[in-house]
Each structure stands twice: as structure tokens, then as C-alpha cells.
N, C-alpha and C positions, 0 to 999 in steps of 0.2 A: 359485568359490564357496567362500570360506574357512570357512563354517560346515558345509560338506559336508552340506547339507540332504538331497540325494537319498539319500545313504547312511544318514543318520539316520532318515528316514521310511520307508525300505524295509528296513533291516536292524536298527536299534537299538531303536526304539520298539516294545515288545512288543504283541502282539495287533493286528497291522497290518490295515487294511482297504483296499478298492479305492479308488484315486484316482491323482492325478498330482502330480508336483512341478514347480513353475514358479518359477525363481529360488530363493529361500530359504523358500518357502511350499508347503504341501501342500494340495491341493484334493480334496474328496470331494463326492458329489452324492446327493441324495434324488430319484431319477428321477421318482417319481410326484407329488412336491410342488414340483418346480422350485427347490428350495433347494440352496445350496452351502455347504459348510463349509470355511473356510480356517484352517489351523493354521500359525502362524509363531512364531519365537522373539521374545519381547518384550524390548526394550532397557531397561536401568535408566537412572538419571540419568547414569551414566558412559558415555562413548562406547565402543562395541564390547564392552560387557559386558551379558550377557543373564541375566535372572532367572527365566525360565520360558517357558511357551507362551501365546500369545494365540489364542483360538478366536473366529472371527467367522462368524456365520450370515448369508448373503447371498442376497437374492432378486434375480434378474436384472433385474427391472423396478422394484422398490421399494427396492433398495439394502440396506444393513445392517439386519438385523432384531434382532440380539442380539450382544453381545461379552462375553467373559469371559476373565479371565487366570487361569492356573494356575501358581503359583510353585513353583520347585524346592524352596524352603525348606519350604513347607506340605506337600509330598508326600514329604519326606525323601529326595529324589533323590540328593543328594551328602553325606548324613550320614556314611557310612563314610569318604569322602575327607576331609571337613572334620575329623572326629575324628582321623584318622591324622595330618593336618598341623597340628592344633592351632588351626584357624581357627574362631573363635567368632562368634556373631551380632553384628553391628555392626562387624565388621572386614572389610577389603577381601578379596574373593574368597569370602566365605561364601555357599554355596548358589547360586553363579553360574558362568557360563562366559564365557570371553573369546574374542573373534574375533581369531585370529592371521592377519591378511590375507596376509602374505608366506610363511607356513608352510603348504605344501601337504600335508605329511605328518601334522601334529598334528591330532587330532580333539578339539576342545575339550570335548566331552561324554563322553569316555572315562572309564570308572570309575564312571559313574552307575548307579543302580538305578531304572529307569523303570517298574517294574511298577505302583506305586500311581498314578503320574501317568497312565499309559496307561489304567488302569481309569477314572479321572476323565474322560479324553477320550472314552472310549467310552460312558460313562453320558450325557454331554452330547450326543453324536452320536445315540444312540438316542432321547433325549428329543425331538429334532427330526425323527426319521424317517430319519436317515442309516443305511444298512445297515452293520452291524458284526458281526464274529464274536463269539460269546459268550466272553469271557475267563474263565479259571479263576483266581480270585484265590489267592494263596499260602495264605491262611487256609482257604479251601475245600479246597484240595489237602491241607493238613495234617489237616483234620478228617475226611477220608474215607479216610485210610490205616488199614489194619487195626490197627496198634499203638495209634492214638489214637482209634479209633472208639468212641463210647460204647457201653457194654454195654446189652443189652435189659433193661428192668426185669422182674423176676421176678413171676410172678402170686402173689398172696397165697395161702397155704395155707388151704384151706377146712376148717372144722371142722363136723362133722355137728351138726345141731340136735336 
């Protein structure tokens, strides 16, 4: 498995939820609804180059019910890497990963920040009743720290009438 999907879905994608990896796809289930969520890397127009994740909602008897793609570019997954390497939109390698089939050590998604992408995956899963842990987004974490917590408004001083 050149994309190292098992490692990606079990260790890298933040806010993991229960499911199983089959090949290069991850499957989770809404047990009470009979729906399954398949998450896989989606390929760009170039062979072995992936631009994000494809989420498919599948009913065992009725087939696909919904499909959505979440791009790495839209979620800023590789912004730091692309800025560091000077890769800009419209150029090869921007916000994508490449499948190095013969390289068993290289992890194509290394260096990505998957927090925003994972939040989008979990919002989609919850929409369809797939059980997920409640992720704590970085902005929520920042806003609840004592240093940045908003101060309580003061009550206005009353003047006797």
C-alpha cells in the first residue's frame, strides 16, 4: 500500500473515529441507520497524484447516497509545505500528494496539517449519523485559554435616583 492508508487513517488524520481500513479506503458505519461512510484519497487528472479526500455515503441495498470531495487546497492542508518550497497554485505539486509506489518508507502526506480537513470530515459524518468524537478546533482551544479568554463585562454603576 504505497499511500500507507492504514497509518494515515489510524495515526495521522486528527480526531479519528471507529472504523476499518480496506485497501486505500477507510470505512465507518452508522449502526442504527445502516449507512456506511467510505473515505479515500481522490486522484487528480495526473496519475498517482491526489488532491484530497473523497467521502462517499453508501447504503448496503441502495448504493451510493451522497459523494463529496474535500480538497487539500481548500483546507490549507499543505500551505506551510508549499510556502516553504515556493510552490504556488497552478504549479505541479501544489496542495497535492504523490503516490511513490516503489518507496515503502516515504509517507506522501508527511508535513501536512490535517486539522481543518478532519473537522470537515467529522461535520459531514455527523450530518449523516456516523458516530464521531467531538473534535476541539484550534480556534476553540485558543479562545478558551486564560490569556485570551474575553473578560466579563462590568455591571454599570448605579446612581441613586
